[in-house]
ChimeraX commands (.cxc) that place a marker at each C-alpha (Angstrom):
marker #1 position 17.18,121.74,158.25 radius 0.5
marker #1 position 20.04,121.65,160.77 radius 0.5
marker #1 position 22.63,124.43,160.64 radius 0.5
marker #1 position 25.40,121.86,160.11 radius 0.5
marker #1 position 23.67,120.60,156.95 radius 0.5
marker #1 position 23.27,124.17,155.68 radius 0.5
marker #1 position 27.00,124.79,156.22 radius 0.5
marker #1 position 27.88,121.58,154.36 radius 0.5
marker #1 position 25.58,122.55,151.48 radius 0.5
marker #1 position 27.14,126.03,151.34 radius 0.5
marker #1 position 30.63,124.54,151.33 radius 0.5
marker #1 position 29.81,121.91,148.74 radius 0.5
marker #1 position 28.01,124.19,146.30 radius 0.5
marker #1 position 29.09,127.79,146.82 radius 0.5
marker #1 position 32.43,128.01,148.65 radius 0.5
marker #1 position 34.25,127.46,145.35 radius 0.5
marker #1 position 33.08,130.95,144.35 radius 0.5
marker #1 position 34.99,132.44,147.30 radius 0.5
marker #1 position 38.16,130.66,146.13 radius 0.5
marker #1 position 37.73,132.13,142.66 radius 0.5
marker #1 position 37.04,135.59,144.12 radius 0.5
marker #1 position 40.14,135.51,146.37 radius 0.5
marker #1 position 42.23,134.34,143.40 radius 0.5
marker #1 position 40.91,137.15,141.16 radius 0.5
marker #1 position 41.43,139.79,143.85 radius 0.5
marker #1 position 44.98,138.58,144.42 radius 0.5
marker #1 position 45.70,138.72,140.69 radius 0.5
marker #1 position 44.09,142.16,140.42 radius 0.5
marker #1 position 46.14,143.66,143.25 radius 0.5
marker #1 position 49.42,141.86,142.56 radius 0.5
marker #1 position 52.35,143.85,141.18 radius 0.5
marker #1 position 52.33,143.85,137.37 radius 0.5
marker #1 position 55.26,141.43,136.98 radius 0.5
marker #1 position 53.65,138.96,139.40 radius 0.5
marker #1 position 50.28,139.45,137.68 radius 0.5
marker #1 position 51.77,138.51,134.30 radius 0.5
marker #1 position 53.47,135.43,135.74 radius 0.5
marker #1 position 50.34,134.38,137.62 radius 0.5
marker #1 position 48.29,134.73,134.47 radius 0.5
marker #1 position 50.81,132.76,132.42 radius 0.5
marker #1 position 51.08,129.99,135.00 radius 0.5
marker #1 position 47.30,129.79,135.41 radius 0.5
marker #1 position 46.70,129.87,131.65 radius 0.5
marker #1 position 49.01,126.89,131.18 radius 0.5
marker #1 position 48.39,124.87,134.34 radius 0.5
marker #1 position 44.63,125.11,134.82 radius 0.5
marker #1 position 43.60,123.61,131.46 radius 0.5
marker #1 position 46.36,121.00,131.77 radius 0.5
marker #1 position 45.19,120.00,135.26 radius 0.5
marker #1 position 41.62,119.71,133.97 radius 0.5
marker #1 position 42.81,117.59,131.03 radius 0.5
marker #1 position 44.82,115.30,133.30 radius 0.5
marker #1 position 41.83,114.93,135.64 radius 0.5
marker #1 position 39.48,114.07,132.77 radius 0.5
marker #1 position 41.98,111.53,131.41 radius 0.5
marker #1 position 42.37,109.93,134.84 radius 0.5
marker #1 position 38.57,109.77,135.17 radius 0.5
marker #1 position 38.47,107.66,132.01 radius 0.5
marker #1 position 40.90,105.20,133.58 radius 0.5
marker #1 position 39.26,104.89,137.00 radius 0.5
marker #1 position 35.58,104.87,137.89 radius 0.5
marker #1 position 34.45,105.58,141.43 radius 0.5
marker #1 position 30.70,105.61,141.93 radius 0.5
marker #1 position 29.53,108.48,144.08 radius 0.5
marker #1 position 28.82,107.67,147.75 radius 0.5
marker #1 position 25.09,108.28,147.46 radius 0.5
marker #1 position 24.94,105.72,144.63 radius 0.5
marker #1 position 26.94,103.11,146.56 radius 0.5
marker #1 position 25.01,103.68,149.79 radius 0.5
marker #1 position 21.65,104.19,148.06 radius 0.5
marker #1 position 21.15,107.43,150.01 radius 0.5
marker #1 position 20.13,110.99,149.23 radius 0.5
marker #1 position 22.99,113.50,149.01 radius 0.5
marker #1 position 22.68,116.92,150.62 radius 0.5
marker #1 position 23.16,118.50,147.19 radius 0.5
marker #1 position 21.51,117.22,144.06 radius 0.5
marker #1 position 23.99,115.53,141.75 radius 0.5
marker #1 position 24.06,113.27,138.73 radius 0.5
marker #1 position 25.05,109.68,139.51 radius 0.5
marker #1 position 28.19,109.76,137.37 radius 0.5
marker #1 position 31.88,109.13,138.06 radius 0.5
marker #1 position 32.96,111.06,141.14 radius 0.5
marker #1 position 36.67,110.62,140.51 radius 0.5
marker #1 position 38.29,113.11,140.75 radius 0.5
marker #1 position 36.35,116.07,142.19 radius 0.5
marker #1 position 36.11,118.98,139.74 radius 0.5
marker #1 position 35.30,121.47,142.52 radius 0.5
marker #1 position 38.32,120.46,144.54 radius 0.5
marker #1 position 40.50,120.36,141.43 radius 0.5
marker #1 position 39.71,123.98,140.60 radius 0.5
marker #1 position 40.10,125.16,144.19 radius 0.5
marker #1 position 43.44,123.40,144.70 radius 0.5
marker #1 position 44.77,124.44,141.30 radius 0.5
marker #1 position 44.04,128.10,142.06 radius 0.5
marker #1 position 45.61,127.67,145.50 radius 0.5
marker #1 position 48.71,126.06,144.01 radius 0.5
marker #1 position 49.16,128.83,141.43 radius 0.5
marker #1 position 48.94,131.55,144.10 radius 0.5
marker #1 position 51.13,129.63,146.57 radius 0.5
marker #1 position 54.04,130.02,144.16 radius 0.5
marker #1 position 53.91,133.81,144.66 radius 0.5
marker #1 position 52.28,134.36,148.05 radius 0.5
marker #1 position 52.50,131.88,150.87 radius 0.5
marker #1 position 49.82,133.53,153.05 radius 0.5
marker #1 position 47.23,133.90,150.28 radius 0.5
marker #1 position 48.12,130.49,148.85 radius 0.5
marker #1 position 47.64,128.85,152.25 radius 0.5
marker #1 position 44.32,130.67,152.67 radius 0.5
marker #1 position 43.22,129.30,149.30 radius 0.5
marker #1 position 44.40,125.81,150.25 radius 0.5
marker #1 position 42.34,126.06,153.46 radius 0.5
marker #1 position 39.30,127.06,151.40 radius 0.5
marker #1 position 40.00,124.18,149.00 radius 0.5
marker #1 position 40.17,121.76,151.93 radius 0.5
marker #1 position 36.81,123.09,153.16 radius 0.5
marker #1 position 35.34,122.59,149.68 radius 0.5
marker #1 position 36.61,119.02,149.57 radius 0.5
marker #1 position 35.45,118.14,153.08 radius 0.5
marker #1 position 32.04,119.64,152.33 radius 0.5
marker #1 position 31.74,117.55,149.17 radius 0.5
marker #1 position 32.51,114.42,151.19 radius 0.5
marker #1 position 30.07,115.37,153.96 radius 0.5
marker #1 position 27.41,116.17,151.35 radius 0.5
marker #1 position 27.78,112.55,150.18 radius 0.5
marker #1 position 28.78,113.39,146.61 radius 0.5
marker #1 position 32.47,112.39,146.80 radius 0.5
marker #1 position 34.72,109.90,148.53 radius 0.5
marker #1 position 37.91,111.07,150.25 radius 0.5
marker #1 position 39.98,109.50,147.44 radius 0.5
marker #1 position 38.21,111.76,144.90 radius 0.5
marker #1 position 39.27,114.82,146.90 radius 0.5
marker #1 position 42.83,113.61,147.50 radius 0.5
marker #1 position 43.29,112.77,143.82 radius 0.5
marker #1 position 42.13,116.24,142.78 radius 0.5
marker #1 position 44.53,117.91,145.17 radius 0.5
marker #1 position 47.40,115.69,144.02 radius 0.5
marker #1 position 46.69,116.31,140.33 radius 0.5
marker #1 position 46.44,120.06,140.81 radius 0.5
marker #1 position 49.57,120.29,142.93 radius 0.5
marker #1 position 51.68,118.13,140.62 radius 0.5
marker #1 position 50.51,119.83,137.42 radius 0.5
marker #1 position 50.96,123.37,138.73 radius 0.5
marker #1 position 54.34,122.46,140.23 radius 0.5
marker #1 position 55.46,120.76,137.02 radius 0.5
marker #1 position 54.37,123.63,134.81 radius 0.5
marker #1 position 56.06,126.12,137.11 radius 0.5
marker #1 position 59.34,124.20,137.01 radius 0.5
marker #1 position 59.17,124.07,133.21 radius 0.5
marker #1 position 58.39,127.75,132.63 radius 0.5
marker #1 position 60.18,129.60,135.44 radius 0.5
marker #1 position 63.41,129.98,133.46 radius 0.5
marker #1 position 61.74,131.00,130.18 radius 0.5
marker #1 position 62.51,134.54,129.05 radius 0.5
marker #1 position 58.88,135.34,128.17 radius 0.5
marker #1 position 57.84,134.24,131.65 radius 0.5
marker #1 position 60.46,136.13,133.66 radius 0.5
marker #1 position 59.91,139.54,132.12 radius 0.5
marker link #1:1,2 radius 0.2
marker link #1:2,3 radius 0.2
marker link #1:3,4 radius 0.2
marker link #1:4,5 radius 0.2
marker link #1:5,6 radius 0.2
marker link #1:6,7 radius 0.2
marker link #1:7,8 radius 0.2
marker link #1:8,9 radius 0.2
marker link #1:9,10 radius 0.2
marker link #1:10,11 radius 0.2
marker link #1:11,12 radius 0.2
marker link #1:12,13 radius 0.2
marker link #1:13,14 radius 0.2
marker link #1:14,15 radius 0.2
marker link #1:15,16 radius 0.2
marker link #1:16,17 radius 0.2
marker link #1:17,18 radius 0.2
marker link #1:18,19 radius 0.2
marker link #1:19,20 radius 0.2
marker link #1:20,21 radius 0.2
marker link #1:21,22 radius 0.2
marker link #1:22,23 radius 0.2
marker link #1:23,24 radius 0.2
marker link #1:24,25 radius 0.2
marker link #1:25,26 radius 0.2
marker link #1:26,27 radius 0.2
marker link #1:27,28 radius 0.2
marker link #1:28,29 radius 0.2
marker link #1:29,30 radius 0.2
marker link #1:30,31 radius 0.2
marker link #1:31,32 radius 0.2
marker link #1:32,33 radius 0.2
marker link #1:33,34 radius 0.2
marker link #1:34,35 radius 0.2
marker link #1:35,36 radius 0.2
marker link #1:36,37 radius 0.2
marker link #1:37,38 radius 0.2
marker link #1:38,39 radius 0.2
marker link #1:39,40 radius 0.2
marker link #1:40,41 radius 0.2
marker link #1:41,42 radius 0.2
marker link #1:42,43 radius 0.2
marker link #1:43,44 radius 0.2
marker link #1:44,45 radius 0.2
marker link #1:45,46 radius 0.2
marker link #1:46,47 radius 0.2
marker link #1:47,48 radius 0.2
marker link #1:48,49 radius 0.2
marker link #1:49,50 radius 0.2
marker link #1:50,51 radius 0.2
marker link #1:51,52 radius 0.2
marker link #1:52,53 radius 0.2
marker link #1:53,54 radius 0.2
marker link #1:54,55 radius 0.2
marker link #1:55,56 radius 0.2
marker link #1:56,57 radius 0.2
marker link #1:57,58 radius 0.2
marker link #1:58,59 radius 0.2
marker link #1:59,60 radius 0.2
marker link #1:60,61 radius 0.2
marker link #1:61,62 radius 0.2
marker link #1:62,63 radius 0.2
marker link #1:63,64 radius 0.2
marker link #1:64,65 radius 0.2
marker link #1:65,66 radius 0.2
marker link #1:66,67 radius 0.2
marker link #1:67,68 radius 0.2
marker link #1:68,69 radius 0.2
marker link #1:69,70 radius 0.2
marker link #1:70,71 radius 0.2
marker link #1:71,72 radius 0.2
marker link #1:72,73 radius 0.2
marker link #1:73,74 radius 0.2
marker link #1:74,75 radius 0.2
marker link #1:75,76 radius 0.2
marker link #1:76,77 radius 0.2
marker link #1:77,78 radius 0.2
marker link #1:78,79 radius 0.2
marker link #1:79,80 radius 0.2
marker link #1:80,81 radius 0.2
marker link #1:81,82 radius 0.2
marker link #1:82,83 radius 0.2
marker link #1:83,84 radius 0.2
marker link #1:84,85 radius 0.2
marker link #1:85,86 radius 0.2
marker link #1:86,87 radius 0.2
marker link #1:87,88 radius 0.2
marker link #1:88,89 radius 0.2
marker link #1:89,90 radius 0.2
marker link #1:90,91 radius 0.2
marker link #1:91,92 radius 0.2
marker link #1:92,93 radius 0.2
marker link #1:93,94 radius 0.2
marker link #1:94,95 radius 0.2
marker link #1:95,96 radius 0.2
marker link #1:96,97 radius 0.2
marker link #1:97,98 radius 0.2
marker link #1:98,99 radius 0.2
marker link #1:99,100 radius 0.2
marker link #1:100,101 radius 0.2
marker link #1:101,102 radius 0.2
marker link #1:102,103 radius 0.2
marker link #1:103,104 radius 0.2
marker link #1:104,105 radius 0.2
marker link #1:105,106 radius 0.2
marker link #1:106,107 radius 0.2
marker link #1:107,108 radius 0.2
marker link #1:108,109 radius 0.2
marker link #1:109,110 radius 0.2
marker link #1:110,111 radius 0.2
marker link #1:111,112 radius 0.2
marker link #1:112,113 radius 0.2
marker link #1:113,114 radius 0.2
marker link #1:114,115 radius 0.2
marker link #1:115,116 radius 0.2
marker link #1:116,117 radius 0.2
marker link #1:117,118 radius 0.2
marker link #1:118,119 radius 0.2
marker link #1:119,120 radius 0.2
marker link #1:120,121 radius 0.2
marker link #1:121,122 radius 0.2
marker link #1:122,123 radius 0.2
marker link #1:123,124 radius 0.2
marker link #1:124,125 radius 0.2
marker link #1:125,126 radius 0.2
marker link #1:126,127 radius 0.2
marker link #1:127,128 radius 0.2
marker link #1:128,129 radius 0.2
marker link #1:129,130 radius 0.2
marker link #1:130,131 radius 0.2
marker link #1:131,132 radius 0.2
marker link #1:132,133 radius 0.2
marker link #1:133,134 radius 0.2
marker link #1:134,135 radius 0.2
marker link #1:135,136 radius 0.2
marker link #1:136,137 radius 0.2
marker link #1:137,138 radius 0.2
marker link #1:138,139 radius 0.2
marker link #1:139,140 radius 0.2
marker link #1:140,141 radius 0.2
marker link #1:141,142 radius 0.2
marker link #1:142,143 radius 0.2
marker link #1:143,144 radius 0.2
marker link #1:144,145 radius 0.2
marker link #1:145,146 radius 0.2
marker link #1:146,147 radius 0.2
marker link #1:147,148 radius 0.2
marker link #1:148,149 radius 0.2
marker link #1:149,150 radius 0.2
marker link #1:150,151 radius 0.2
marker link #1:151,152 radius 0.2
marker link #1:152,153 radius 0.2
marker link #1:153,154 radius 0.2
marker link #1:154,155 radius 0.2
marker link #1:155,156 radius 0.2
marker link #1:156,157 radius 0.2
view
């Protein structure tokens, strides 16, 4: 198997774990007030982003590329709705939460999320629109939740 294919497979299947690890390490080492706010924002925004993505997936069906092209993807996958990408949704939601508090770490997580999304496209399990929709949903939900809670007393302590 070519090295390029192995890198795509790694990115499509396992790179999400690095995003989660960086997020957890950032939370662990953040000052206590930031840690509480990060946890609160993540606890509200992550399930909401997932709910929005699942609702959107009921409204729009996008067959996966390997189904449309009748090809074999680099990673085994069920031939279900590919819209939006769950992997990219999680990676971009974590990146968006951290970006509120740390630009460098947030941008690092966004770069990882982009790599996850590109890998999923190159692995033939998602279309670009699936990746873009996930990033848009995550960014809008996290941004919206942050705007709603940032002035709340329980959040600012």
